[in-house]
C-alpha positions in Angstrom: 33.8 -17.0 48.1 29.8 -16.8 47.7 28.8 -16.9 44.3 26.3 -14.2 42.7 22.8 -15.3 42.0 22.2 -15.9 38.4 18.7 -15.5 37.0 17.1 -18.1 35.8 16.5 -17.7 32.2 13.5 -19.5 32.1 11.7 -17.1 34.7 12.9 -13.9 33.0 10.7 -15.4 30.0 7.6 -16.0 31.6 7.3 -13.1 33.3 7.9 -11.4 29.9 5.3 -13.5 28.6 2.8 -12.3 31.4 3.2 -8.5 30.9 1.4 -9.9 27.1 -2.5 -10.0 27.0 -3.2 -14.2 26.9 -5.2 -14.1 23.7 -1.6 -12.4 22.2 0.8 -14.7 23.5 1.3 -17.5 20.7 1.7 -14.5 18.6 5.6 -14.5 18.1 6.1 -12.6 14.6 4.2 -10.2 12.3 3.0 -13.7 9.9 1.3 -15.0 12.6 -1.0 -11.8 12.3 -1.8 -12.8 9.1 -2.0 -16.5 9.6 -5.2 -15.8 11.7 -6.9 -13.2 9.9 -7.0 -15.2 6.9 -9.0 -17.2 9.2 -11.1 -14.0 10.7 -11.9 -12.1 7.4 -14.2 -13.1 4.8 -12.2 -14.0 1.3 -13.3 -10.6 -0.5 -11.7 -8.9 2.3 -8.9 -11.3 3.2 -7.9 -11.1 -0.4 -8.0 -7.1 -0.8 -5.5 -6.9 1.5 -3.2 -9.9 0.9 -3.5 -9.7 -2.9 -0.9 -8.6 -5.7 -1.8 -8.1 -9.0 -2.6 -10.8 -11.9 0.4 -13.6 -11.5 1.6 -11.8 -7.8 5.2 -12.2 -9.4 6.2 -8.7 -7.8 4.3 -9.5 -4.7 6.8 -12.4 -4.1 9.7 -10.7 -5.5 9.4 -8.1 -2.9 10.2 -10.8 -0.3 12.5 -13.0 -1.9 14.9 -9.4 -2.7 15.3 -9.5 1.6 16.4 -13.2 0.9 19.3 -12.5 -1.3 20.9 -10.6 1.1 23.0 -11.7 3.8 24.3 -10.1 7.0 27.9 -10.0 7.9 27.9 -9.4 11.9 30.3 -7.9 13.9 31.4 -9.1 17.5 32.4 -8.0 21.1 31.4 -4.3 19.8 29.6 -3.8 23.2 26.3 -3.3 22.2 24.9 -2.3 25.8 23.8 1.3 24.7 21.5 0.3 21.7 18.9 2.9 20.8 16.5 2.9 18.2 15.3 6.8 18.3 15.3 7.9 14.8 15.1 11.5 13.5 13.0 11.9 9.8 12.4 15.5 9.0 13.9 16.6 12.1 11.5 14.9 14.6 12.6 12.0 16.4 10.9 9.0 16.8 11.1 6.1 18.9 11.2 3.5 16.1 12.8 3.6 12.4 9.5 2.2 10.8 6.1 3.9 10.9 2.7 1.8 9.4 1.9 2.2 5.6 -1.2 3.9 3.9 -3.8 1.3 3.2 -7.1 1.7 1.7 -10.1 -0.3 3.2 -8.9 -0.3 6.8 -11.9 0.3 8.4 -13.9 -2.3 6.4 -11.1 -4.8 7.4 -10.9 -3.8 11.4 -13.3 -2.1 13.1 -12.2 2.0 13.0 -9.4 0.4 11.4 -7.1 3.9 10.8 -7.6 5.4 14.0 -6.4 1.8 15.9 -3.6 1.8 13.5 -3.1 5.6 14.0 -3.5 5.3 17.7 -1.4 1.8 18.0 1.8 3.5 15.6 1.2 6.8 18.6 1.8 4.8 21.6 4.8 2.9 20.5 6.5 6.7 19.5 5.6 6.1 15.3 2.8 7.1 13.5 0.8 5.4 10.7 -0.1 7.5 7.5 -3.9 8.1 6.5 -4.7 7.0 3.4 -6.8 8.3 0.9 -8.9 5.3 0.1 -9.6 5.1 3.7 -13.5 5.1 5.1 -12.5 7.1 8.1 -12.7 11.1 7.8 -8.9 12.3 7.6 -10.8 14.8 10.1 -11.1 11.9 12.8 -7.9 10.3 11.8 -6.2 13.7 12.8 -7.9 14.6 15.4 -8.8 11.1 17.2 -5.6 9.3 16.1 -2.9 11.9 16.1 -2.6 11.1 12.0 0.1 14.1 10.6 0.7 12.1 7.4 -1.5 12.1 5.2 -1.3 10.1 1.4 -3.5 11.1 -1.1 -4.4 10.2 -4.9 -4.1 13.8 -6.6 -7.0 14.4 -9.1 -5.1 15.9 -12.7 -7.3 18.9 -11.6 -5.8 22.1 -10.1 -8.7 23.0 -8.8 -9.6 20.4 -6.9 -6.2 19.5 -6.1 -6.3 23.0 -4.2 -9.6 22.1 -2.6 -8.2 18.8 -1.5 -4.9 20.3 0.0 -7.2 23.2 1.5 -8.8 20.3 3.4 -6.2 18.0 4.6 -4.2 21.6 6.1 -7.5 22.4 8.3 -7.6 18.9 9.4 -3.8 19.5 10.7 -1.8 17.5 8.4 2.1 18.5 8.2 3.2 15.9 5.7 1.8 15.0 2.0 2.8 11.9 0.6 1.4 12.3 -3.2 1.2 8.4 -4.7 2.8 8.7 -7.9 2.3 5.2 -9.1 -1.4 4.5 -9.8 -2.5 6.4 -13.1 -4.9 3.5 -13.5 -5.9 0.9 -11.0 -3.6 -2.3 -11.2 -5.5 -5.7 -12.5 -6.3 -7.4 -9.5 -7.8 -10.4 -10.6 -7.8 -11.7 -7.3 -10.6 -9.5 -6.2 -13.5 -10.1 -9.2 -12.6 -14.0 -8.0 -13.1 -13.1 -4.8 -16.1 -11.1 -5.1 -14.9 -7.8 -4.0 -15.5 -4.5 -6.0 -15.9 -1.0 -4.8 -18.4 0.0 -4.0 -19.2 -3.2 -3.0 -22.5 -4.7 -4.1 -24.3 -7.5 -2.4 -24.0 -11.0 -4.1 -25.1 -14.7 -2.9 -20.7 -14.8 -2.9 -20.5 -12.1 -0.4 -23.7 -12.8 1.5 -22.5 -16.4 1.7 -19.0 -14.9 3.2 -20.7 -12.7 5.6 -22.8 -15.4 7.5 -19.9 -17.9 7.1 -17.6 -15.1 9.4 -20.0 -13.9 12.1 -17.4 -12.4 14.3 -16.2 -10.0 11.4 -20.1 -8.9 10.4 -20.8 -8.3 14.0 -17.4 -7.3 15.0 -16.6 -5.0 12.4 -19.1 -4.3 9.8 -22.2 -4.0 11.7 -20.4 -2.2 14.9 -19.5 0.4 12.5 -22.4 0.5 10.6 -24.4 1.0 14.1 -21.7 3.6 15.4 -21.2 5.8 12.7 -23.8 4.7 9.8 -23.0 3.7 6.5 -19.0 4.2 5.9 -18.1 6.3 2.5 -15.3 6.9 0.6 -14.0 9.9 2.3 -10.5 11.1 1.3 -10.3 10.9 -2.3 -11.2 14.5 -3.3 -12.6 17.7 -0.8 -15.8 16.5 -0.5 -17.1 13.1 0.6 -17.1 10.3 -1.9 -20.0 7.3 -2.6 -21.3 4.7 0.2 -19.7 1.4 0.5 -22.1 -0.5 -0.6 -23.7 0.6 -3.5 -25.4 -1.6 -6.5 -24.9 1.3 -9.4 -22.6 3.9 -8.3 -19.0 3.7 -8.8 -16.0 5.1 -7.5 -14.4 8.3 -9.1 -10.9 7.2 -10.5 -10.1 11.1 -10.1 -8.2 11.8 -13.5 -4.8 10.1 -11.9 -4.1 9.6 -15.5 -3.6 13.4 -16.3 -1.4 13.6 -13.1 2.3 15.3 -14.1 5.6 16.3 -12.5 4.0 20.0 -13.2 1.4 19.2 -10.9 3.7 18.6 -8.1 5.4 21.8 -8.8 1.8 23.3 -8.5 1.8 21.3 -4.8 5.1 22.6 -3.8 3.9 26.0 -4.8 0.7 26.1 -2.5 1.2 22.8 0.0 3.2 24.5 3.1 4.3 21.1 5.0 6.7 17.9 3.7 5.9 16.8 0.3 6.7 13.2 -0.7 6.3 11.5 -3.4 5.8 7.6 -2.9 6.3 5.0 -5.9 9.4 5.7 -7.1 11.9 2.9 -8.4 13.6 5.1 -10.9 16.8 7.1 -10.5 15.3 9.8 -12.8 11.9 10.1 -11.3 14.1 10.5 -7.9 15.8 13.2 -9.4 12.7 14.9 -10.9 11.5 14.6 -7.2 14.0 16.6 -6.1 14.4 19.1 -9.1 10.5 19.4 -8.3 11.3 20.6 -4.7 10.2 17.6 -2.8 11.8 16.9 0.8 11.2 13.0 0.3 10.5 10.3 -1.7 9.3 6.4 -1.0 10.9 3.9 -3.0 7.8 1.6 -3.7 5.9 -0.7 -5.8 3.1 -0.5 -4.1 3.4 -3.7 -1.8 3.0 -5.7 -5.2 -0.7 -4.1 -6.0 0.0 -2.3 -9.4 2.3 -3.6 -12.1 2.8 -7.1 -12.3 7.0 -7.6 -13.3 8.1 -4.6 -11.8 12.0 -4.5 -9.8 11.7 -5.0 -6.2 12.5 -1.6 -4.4 15.4 -3.3 -2.6 17.0 -3.8 -5.6 16.9 -0.2 -6.5 17.3 1.6 -3.4 21.3 1.1 -3.2 21.4 3.6 -7.0 18.3 5.9 -5.9 20.2 6.6 -2.9 23.2 7.5 -4.6 21.5 10.0 -6.8 19.6 11.9 -4.4 22.1 12.1 -1.3 20.4 15.3 -0.1 16.9 14.0 -0.6 15.1 11.7 2.4 15.0 8.4 1.1 12.4 5.9 2.6 11.4 2.9 1.8 8.2 -0.1 1.6 7.1 -3.1 0.2 7.9 -6.9 1.6 9.3 -5.9 5.3 8.7 -8.3 7.6 11.4 -9.0 10.0 13.7 -6.8 11.9 16.9 -7.7 9.9 14.6 -6.4 6.8 14.0 -3.3 8.4 17.9 -2.9 9.2 18.8 -4.5 5.7 16.6 -1.4 3.8 18.7 0.9 5.9 21.9 -0.2 5.1 21.0 -0.2 1.2 19.9 3.5 1.5 17.1 4.1 3.3 16.4 6.8 6.2 13.1 5.2 7.3 10.8 2.1 6.4 7.4 1.6 6.1 5.2 -1.7 7.1 1.8 -2.2 5.8 -0.2 -5.6 6.0 0.8 -7.0 9.0 -0.6 -4.0 10.9 -3.8 -4.0 9.6 -3.9 -7.7 10.3 -3.2 -7.3 13.8 -5.7 -4.8 14.0 -8.8 -6.7 12.4 -8.2 -9.1 14.6 -6.8 -7.9 17.9 -8.1 -4.1 17.3 -5.1 -1.3 18.8 -4.0 -3.8 21.7 -3.4 -6.2 18.1 -1.6 -3.4 16.4 0.6 -2.4 20.2 1.7 -5.9 20.3 2.9 -6.3 16.5 4.5 -2.8 16.8 6.2 -4.2 20.0 7.4 -7.4 18.5 8.7 -5.6 15.2 10.4 -3.1 17.6 12.1 -5.9 19.9 13.5 -8.0 16.6 15.6 -4.5 15.3 16.9 -3.9 18.8 17.8 -7.3 19.3 18.8 -7.7 16.0 21.3 -4.7 15.9 23.1 -6.3 19.1 23.3 -9.4 16.9 25.0 -7.5 14.1 27.0 -5.4 16.5 25.7 -1.8 16.0 23.8 0.5 18.6 21.7 2.7 16.4 19.7 1.5 13.3 21.4 4.0 10.9 25.0 2.4 12.1 24.2 -0.4 9.5 25.3 1.5 7.0 28.8 0.8 7.8 28.0 -2.5 6.5 28.3 -3.9 3.2 25.6 -6.1 1.6 26.5 -9.9 1.0 25.0 -11.3 -1.7 23.3 -14.6 -0.8 23.3 -17.5 -3.4 19.9 -18.2 -5.3 
Protein backbone atom coordinates (compact mmCIF):
# COMPACT_ATOMS: atom_id res chain seq x y z
CA UNK A 1 0.00 0.00 0.00
CA UNK A 2 1.35 3.39 -0.96
CA UNK A 3 1.43 5.88 1.87
CA UNK A 4 -0.03 9.32 1.26
CA UNK A 5 2.57 12.05 1.01
CA UNK A 6 2.89 14.08 4.19
CA UNK A 7 3.60 17.78 3.63
CA UNK A 8 6.86 19.01 5.04
CA UNK A 9 5.92 21.38 7.89
CA UNK A 10 9.07 23.40 7.28
CA UNK A 11 8.07 24.08 3.67
CA UNK A 12 4.57 25.07 4.81
CA UNK A 13 6.07 27.60 7.22
CA UNK A 14 8.28 29.02 4.52
CA UNK A 15 5.42 29.30 2.08
CA UNK A 16 3.35 31.17 4.65
CA UNK A 17 6.22 33.49 5.50
CA UNK A 18 6.77 34.33 1.81
CA UNK A 19 3.37 36.02 1.67
CA UNK A 20 4.53 38.54 4.28
CA UNK A 21 6.61 41.51 3.04
CA UNK A 22 10.27 40.88 3.84
CA UNK A 23 10.63 43.84 6.19
CA UNK A 24 7.72 42.55 8.31
CA UNK A 25 8.79 38.90 8.62
CA UNK A 26 10.66 39.43 11.88
CA UNK A 27 7.55 40.84 13.55
CA UNK A 28 5.90 37.87 15.22
CA UNK A 29 3.80 39.52 17.95
CA UNK A 30 2.22 42.85 18.76
CA UNK A 31 5.00 43.63 21.24
CA UNK A 32 7.54 43.48 18.42
CA UNK A 33 6.02 46.62 16.92
CA UNK A 34 6.56 48.50 20.18
CA UNK A 35 10.27 47.67 20.21
CA UNK A 36 10.72 49.01 16.69
CA UNK A 37 8.62 52.09 17.35
CA UNK A 38 10.78 52.91 20.37
CA UNK A 39 13.78 53.28 18.04
CA UNK A 40 11.85 55.03 15.27
CA UNK A 41 9.97 57.70 17.22
CA UNK A 42 11.40 60.66 19.14
CA UNK A 43 11.23 60.11 22.89
CA UNK A 44 8.52 62.73 23.35
CA UNK A 45 6.21 61.06 20.82
CA UNK A 46 6.93 57.49 21.89
CA UNK A 47 6.52 58.45 25.54
CA UNK A 48 3.16 60.08 24.83
CA UNK A 49 1.86 56.91 23.18
CA UNK A 50 3.39 54.36 25.54
CA UNK A 51 3.14 56.13 28.88
CA UNK A 52 0.56 56.14 31.62
CA UNK A 53 0.31 58.53 34.55
CA UNK A 54 2.35 59.14 37.67
CA UNK A 55 3.91 55.82 38.75
CA UNK A 56 2.34 53.72 35.96
CA UNK A 57 0.71 51.43 38.52
CA UNK A 58 -2.50 51.19 36.50
CA UNK A 59 -0.61 50.73 33.25
CA UNK A 60 1.30 47.70 34.55
CA UNK A 61 -1.72 46.30 36.39
CA UNK A 62 -3.69 46.11 33.14
CA UNK A 63 -1.25 43.50 31.85
CA UNK A 64 -0.85 41.76 35.21
CA UNK A 65 -4.61 41.13 35.36
CA UNK A 66 -4.42 38.91 32.28
CA UNK A 67 -1.55 36.93 33.77
CA UNK A 68 -3.69 36.11 36.81
CA UNK A 69 -6.28 34.30 34.67
CA UNK A 70 -5.61 30.75 33.53
CA UNK A 71 -7.29 28.74 30.80
CA UNK A 72 -8.49 25.15 31.12
CA UNK A 73 -8.74 23.70 27.58
CA UNK A 74 -11.07 20.92 26.47
CA UNK A 75 -9.69 18.36 24.02
CA UNK A 76 -10.94 16.14 21.17
CA UNK A 77 -13.81 18.48 20.32
CA UNK A 78 -13.47 18.83 16.50
CA UNK A 79 -12.46 22.46 16.13
CA UNK A 80 -11.97 22.29 12.37
CA UNK A 81 -14.84 24.68 11.68
CA UNK A 82 -13.50 27.71 13.54
CA UNK A 83 -15.01 31.08 12.64
CA UNK A 84 -14.04 34.45 14.15
CA UNK A 85 -17.10 36.30 12.81
CA UNK A 86 -18.62 38.42 15.58
CA UNK A 87 -21.88 40.38 15.69
CA UNK A 88 -21.89 43.82 17.26
CA UNK A 89 -24.97 46.07 17.22
CA UNK A 90 -26.49 43.85 14.56
CA UNK A 91 -23.51 44.06 12.22
CA UNK A 92 -21.11 41.24 11.44
CA UNK A 93 -17.34 41.74 11.66
CA UNK A 94 -14.66 39.28 10.63
CA UNK A 95 -12.91 39.72 13.98
CA UNK A 96 -13.90 40.04 17.64
CA UNK A 97 -11.60 43.05 18.05
CA UNK A 98 -11.15 46.53 16.59
CA UNK A 99 -8.78 49.50 16.99
CA UNK A 100 -9.35 51.82 19.94
CA UNK A 101 -9.36 55.61 19.52
CA UNK A 102 -5.96 57.24 19.96
CA UNK A 103 -5.10 60.92 19.93
CA UNK A 104 -2.23 62.38 17.91
CA UNK A 105 -2.12 59.32 15.65
CA UNK A 106 -1.05 61.46 12.70
CA UNK A 107 1.89 62.73 14.76
CA UNK A 108 3.18 59.21 15.37
CA UNK A 109 2.36 57.84 11.90
CA UNK A 110 1.92 59.61 8.59
CA UNK A 111 -1.82 60.06 8.02
CA UNK A 112 -2.20 57.79 11.03
CA UNK A 113 -5.96 58.04 11.55
CA UNK A 114 -6.74 57.16 7.93
CA UNK A 115 -4.07 54.43 7.85
CA UNK A 116 -5.49 52.80 11.00
CA UNK A 117 -9.03 52.94 9.63
CA UNK A 118 -8.02 51.48 6.26
CA UNK A 119 -5.97 48.70 7.82
CA UNK A 120 -8.76 47.73 10.19
CA UNK A 121 -11.38 47.84 7.47
CA UNK A 122 -9.27 45.65 5.17
CA UNK A 123 -9.13 43.08 7.97
CA UNK A 124 -12.92 43.07 8.29
CA UNK A 125 -13.03 45.25 11.39
CA UNK A 126 -12.94 49.00 12.14
CA UNK A 127 -11.06 51.76 13.93
CA UNK A 128 -12.65 54.39 16.16
CA UNK A 129 -11.80 57.95 15.12
CA UNK A 130 -10.51 60.03 18.05
CA UNK A 131 -11.64 63.49 19.08
CA UNK A 132 -7.97 64.24 19.83
CA UNK A 133 -7.10 63.53 16.22
CA UNK A 134 -5.07 65.82 13.96
CA UNK A 135 -7.13 64.49 11.04
CA UNK A 136 -10.55 66.00 10.30
CA UNK A 137 -13.21 63.47 11.18
CA UNK A 138 -14.65 63.97 7.71
CA UNK A 139 -11.48 62.51 6.15
CA UNK A 140 -11.46 59.61 8.59
CA UNK A 141 -14.99 58.81 7.43
CA UNK A 142 -14.68 59.42 3.70
CA UNK A 143 -11.16 58.06 3.09
CA UNK A 144 -10.73 55.63 5.97
CA UNK A 145 -14.27 54.34 6.21
CA UNK A 146 -14.62 55.14 9.92
CA UNK A 147 -18.14 54.98 11.30
CA UNK A 148 -17.37 55.14 15.03
CA UNK A 149 -16.41 58.50 16.53
CA UNK A 150 -15.06 58.97 20.05
CA UNK A 151 -15.69 62.38 21.58
CA UNK A 152 -14.77 64.48 24.58
CA UNK A 153 -18.11 66.16 25.06
CA UNK A 154 -18.17 69.81 26.16
CA UNK A 155 -20.36 70.55 29.17
CA UNK A 156 -22.59 72.85 27.14
CA UNK A 157 -25.68 71.73 25.21
CA UNK A 158 -25.28 74.24 22.39
CA UNK A 159 -21.73 73.09 21.71
CA UNK A 160 -22.78 69.45 22.03
CA UNK A 161 -25.50 69.95 19.42
CA UNK A 162 -23.07 71.64 17.03
CA UNK A 163 -20.50 68.86 17.38
CA UNK A 164 -23.06 66.09 16.86
CA UNK A 165 -24.44 67.85 13.79
CA UNK A 166 -20.96 67.76 12.31
CA UNK A 167 -20.45 64.09 13.23
CA UNK A 168 -23.82 63.20 11.69
CA UNK A 169 -23.05 65.04 8.44
CA UNK A 170 -19.77 63.14 8.16
CA UNK A 171 -21.64 59.82 8.17
CA UNK A 172 -20.73 58.34 11.56
CA UNK A 173 -23.34 56.03 13.06
CA UNK A 174 -21.84 55.18 16.47
CA UNK A 175 -20.91 57.80 19.06
CA UNK A 176 -18.50 56.90 21.87
CA UNK A 177 -18.62 59.41 24.72
CA UNK A 178 -15.52 59.22 26.90
CA UNK A 179 -16.63 59.63 30.48
CA UNK A 180 -13.42 59.20 32.46
CA UNK A 181 -11.63 62.42 31.49
CA UNK A 182 -13.26 65.30 33.43
CA UNK A 183 -9.70 66.68 33.66
CA UNK A 184 -6.42 65.61 32.10
CA UNK A 185 -4.42 62.96 33.94
CA UNK A 186 -1.07 63.75 35.55
CA UNK A 187 1.18 62.47 32.76
CA UNK A 188 4.54 63.35 34.25
CA UNK A 189 6.33 61.39 31.53
CA UNK A 190 5.12 63.94 28.96
CA UNK A 191 6.67 66.81 30.90
CA UNK A 192 9.93 64.93 31.35
CA UNK A 193 10.10 63.99 27.66
CA UNK A 194 9.23 67.44 26.33
CA UNK A 195 5.73 66.68 25.06
CA UNK A 196 3.00 69.31 25.27
CA UNK A 197 -0.17 70.15 23.38
CA UNK A 198 0.15 72.31 21.37
CA UNK A 199 3.83 71.50 20.88
CA UNK A 200 6.46 74.13 21.54
CA UNK A 201 9.83 74.03 19.82
CA UNK A 202 12.38 73.61 22.59
CA UNK A 203 16.05 72.55 22.47
CA UNK A 204 15.01 69.11 23.77
CA UNK A 205 12.34 68.67 21.09
CA UNK A 206 14.67 69.97 18.38
CA UNK A 207 17.37 67.47 19.37
CA UNK A 208 14.89 64.60 19.36
CA UNK A 209 13.91 65.58 15.85
CA UNK A 210 17.38 65.72 14.33
CA UNK A 211 18.30 62.39 15.94
CA UNK A 212 15.22 60.73 14.38
CA UNK A 213 15.37 61.85 10.73
CA UNK A 214 13.18 59.01 9.44
CA UNK A 215 10.31 60.26 11.59
CA UNK A 216 10.97 63.94 10.78
CA UNK A 217 10.98 63.46 7.01
CA UNK A 218 8.70 60.45 6.75
CA UNK A 219 5.98 61.66 9.11
CA UNK A 220 6.10 65.27 10.30
CA UNK A 221 7.57 66.99 7.24
CA UNK A 222 5.57 64.76 4.91
CA UNK A 223 2.35 65.62 6.76
CA UNK A 224 3.03 69.37 6.60
CA UNK A 225 4.05 69.20 2.92
CA UNK A 226 0.95 67.20 2.02
CA UNK A 227 -1.77 68.94 4.02
CA UNK A 228 -0.20 71.93 5.76
CA UNK A 229 0.24 72.48 9.46
CA UNK A 230 -1.80 69.93 11.47
CA UNK A 231 -4.49 71.29 13.77
CA UNK A 232 -6.58 69.85 16.56
CA UNK A 233 -9.53 69.02 14.38
CA UNK A 234 -12.28 67.20 16.23
CA UNK A 235 -12.67 68.44 19.79
CA UNK A 236 -15.59 70.64 18.78
CA UNK A 237 -17.61 71.62 15.72
CA UNK A 238 -14.87 73.98 14.52
CA UNK A 239 -11.16 73.54 13.93
CA UNK A 240 -8.92 73.92 16.99
CA UNK A 241 -5.42 75.40 17.37
CA UNK A 242 -2.39 74.34 15.30
CA UNK A 243 -0.11 71.55 16.45
CA UNK A 244 2.83 73.91 16.98
CA UNK A 245 2.25 77.15 18.87
CA UNK A 246 4.24 79.27 21.32
CA UNK A 247 1.34 80.81 23.18
CA UNK A 248 -1.91 79.06 22.30
CA UNK A 249 -3.36 76.42 24.65
CA UNK A 250 -5.64 73.53 23.82
CA UNK A 251 -9.22 74.05 24.99
CA UNK A 252 -10.39 71.80 27.82
CA UNK A 253 -14.02 72.43 26.70
CA UNK A 254 -15.45 72.30 30.25
CA UNK A 255 -15.37 68.52 30.47
CA UNK A 256 -15.62 68.70 34.25
CA UNK A 257 -19.22 69.91 33.86
CA UNK A 258 -20.30 66.78 32.00
CA UNK A 259 -22.93 64.66 33.75
CA UNK A 260 -25.46 61.91 33.08
CA UNK A 261 -27.96 64.66 32.25
CA UNK A 262 -25.81 65.45 29.21
CA UNK A 263 -25.81 61.77 28.22
CA UNK A 264 -29.61 61.75 28.37
CA UNK A 265 -29.64 64.92 26.24
CA UNK A 266 -27.33 63.27 23.70
CA UNK A 267 -29.62 60.24 23.62
CA UNK A 268 -32.50 62.52 22.67
CA UNK A 269 -30.71 64.12 19.72
CA UNK A 270 -28.27 61.46 18.51
CA UNK A 271 -29.88 59.09 15.98
CA UNK A 272 -27.22 56.36 16.03
CA UNK A 273 -25.77 53.96 18.56
CA UNK A 274 -24.59 55.58 21.80
CA UNK A 275 -21.72 54.17 23.85
CA UNK A 276 -20.08 55.44 27.05
CA UNK A 277 -16.39 54.63 27.46
CA UNK A 278 -14.50 54.49 30.75
CA UNK A 279 -16.90 52.45 32.88
CA UNK A 280 -15.37 50.68 35.91
CA UNK A 281 -18.26 50.68 38.37
CA UNK A 282 -21.48 48.67 38.36
CA UNK A 283 -23.60 51.71 39.25
CA UNK A 284 -22.22 53.65 36.28
CA UNK A 285 -22.99 50.73 33.99
CA UNK A 286 -26.57 50.74 35.27
CA UNK A 287 -26.81 54.52 34.84
CA UNK A 288 -25.67 54.12 31.24
CA UNK A 289 -28.42 51.57 30.64
CA UNK A 290 -31.00 53.82 32.32
CA UNK A 291 -29.87 56.77 30.16
CA UNK A 292 -30.65 54.79 27.01
CA UNK A 293 -27.10 53.92 25.97
CA UNK A 294 -26.71 51.02 23.58
CA UNK A 295 -23.40 49.90 25.02
CA UNK A 296 -20.48 50.62 27.31
CA UNK A 297 -16.73 50.15 27.13
CA UNK A 298 -15.20 48.86 30.35
CA UNK A 299 -11.89 50.70 30.36
CA UNK A 300 -9.45 52.68 32.48
CA UNK A 301 -8.18 54.65 29.48
CA UNK A 302 -5.23 52.33 29.04
CA UNK A 303 -3.78 53.45 32.38
CA UNK A 304 -3.57 57.07 31.21
CA UNK A 305 -5.92 58.87 33.61
CA UNK A 306 -6.07 57.97 37.31
CA UNK A 307 -3.19 55.91 38.66
CA UNK A 308 -4.07 53.09 41.02
CA UNK A 309 -7.52 52.30 39.63
CA UNK A 310 -8.72 48.75 39.19
CA UNK A 311 -7.99 46.79 36.06
CA UNK A 312 -11.02 46.59 33.74
CA UNK A 313 -10.56 42.81 33.55
CA UNK A 314 -11.05 42.48 37.31
CA UNK A 315 -14.40 44.28 37.32
CA UNK A 316 -15.69 43.02 33.97
CA UNK A 317 -17.64 40.00 35.33
CA UNK A 318 -19.66 41.99 37.88
CA UNK A 319 -20.43 44.70 35.32
CA UNK A 320 -21.55 42.08 32.80
CA UNK A 321 -23.84 40.54 35.39
CA UNK A 322 -25.32 43.93 36.33
CA UNK A 323 -26.33 44.90 32.76
CA UNK A 324 -27.12 41.63 30.96
CA UNK A 325 -29.06 43.36 28.17
CA UNK A 326 -26.41 45.99 27.38
CA UNK A 327 -23.59 45.53 24.89
CA UNK A 328 -20.46 45.37 27.05
CA UNK A 329 -17.14 46.04 25.34
CA UNK A 330 -13.62 46.08 26.76
CA UNK A 331 -10.23 47.71 26.34
CA UNK A 332 -6.97 48.25 28.27
CA UNK A 333 -4.04 45.86 28.14
CA UNK A 334 -4.82 43.37 25.37
CA UNK A 335 -1.70 42.16 23.57
CA UNK A 336 -2.36 38.48 22.75
CA UNK A 337 -5.06 36.30 21.29
CA UNK A 338 -5.49 34.64 24.66
CA UNK A 339 -6.17 38.11 26.12
CA UNK A 340 -9.03 38.58 23.65
CA UNK A 341 -10.53 35.24 24.65
CA UNK A 342 -10.07 35.89 28.37
CA UNK A 343 -11.96 39.19 28.08
CA UNK A 344 -14.78 37.46 26.21
CA UNK A 345 -14.76 34.64 28.76
CA UNK A 346 -15.30 37.19 31.53
CA UNK A 347 -18.20 38.91 29.77
CA UNK A 348 -17.05 41.15 26.92
CA UNK A 349 -19.05 41.15 23.70
CA UNK A 350 -16.18 42.78 21.81
CA UNK A 351 -12.72 44.17 22.58
CA UNK A 352 -10.50 47.04 21.48
CA UNK A 353 -6.73 47.27 21.15
CA UNK A 354 -4.85 50.55 20.80
CA UNK A 355 -1.12 51.18 21.14
CA UNK A 356 0.26 48.18 19.19
CA UNK A 357 -1.61 49.15 16.04
CA UNK A 358 -0.38 52.74 16.25
CA UNK A 359 3.20 51.47 16.63
CA UNK A 360 2.64 49.34 13.52
CA UNK A 361 1.35 52.35 11.60
CA UNK A 362 4.21 54.55 12.82
CA UNK A 363 6.97 52.31 11.54
CA UNK A 364 5.36 50.50 8.59
CA UNK A 365 2.23 52.41 7.59
CA UNK A 366 -0.85 50.57 6.38
CA UNK A 367 1.05 47.31 5.62
CA UNK A 368 2.16 47.33 9.25
CA UNK A 369 -1.41 47.69 10.50
CA UNK A 370 -2.54 44.92 8.17
CA UNK A 371 0.22 42.63 9.45
CA UNK A 372 -0.54 43.45 13.09
CA UNK A 373 -4.24 42.73 12.58
CA UNK A 374 -3.34 39.40 10.96
CA UNK A 375 -0.98 38.45 13.79
CA UNK A 376 -3.67 38.98 16.42
CA UNK A 377 -6.29 37.35 14.23
CA UNK A 378 -4.11 34.26 13.75
CA UNK A 379 -3.44 34.06 17.48
CA UNK A 380 -7.15 34.12 18.30
CA UNK A 381 -7.86 31.52 15.61
CA UNK A 382 -5.10 29.23 16.89
CA UNK A 383 -5.97 29.75 20.55
CA UNK A 384 -9.59 28.87 19.90
CA UNK A 385 -8.48 25.49 18.55
CA UNK A 386 -6.19 24.89 21.50
CA UNK A 387 -8.92 25.91 23.93
CA UNK A 388 -11.46 23.63 22.24
CA UNK A 389 -13.95 26.12 20.77
CA UNK A 390 -15.04 27.16 17.29
CA UNK A 391 -16.29 30.72 17.90
CA UNK A 392 -14.93 33.51 20.13
CA UNK A 393 -18.19 33.74 22.10
CA UNK A 394 -17.91 30.05 22.97
CA UNK A 395 -15.15 31.08 25.38
CA UNK A 396 -17.98 31.88 27.78
CA UNK A 397 -18.53 28.14 28.23
CA UNK A 398 -15.38 28.12 30.34
CA UNK A 399 -14.80 29.34 33.86
CA UNK A 400 -11.55 31.27 34.42
CA UNK A 401 -8.95 29.60 36.59
CA UNK A 402 -7.16 32.01 38.96
CA UNK A 403 -3.40 31.56 38.80
CA UNK A 404 -1.18 31.90 41.87
CA UNK A 405 0.55 35.23 42.40
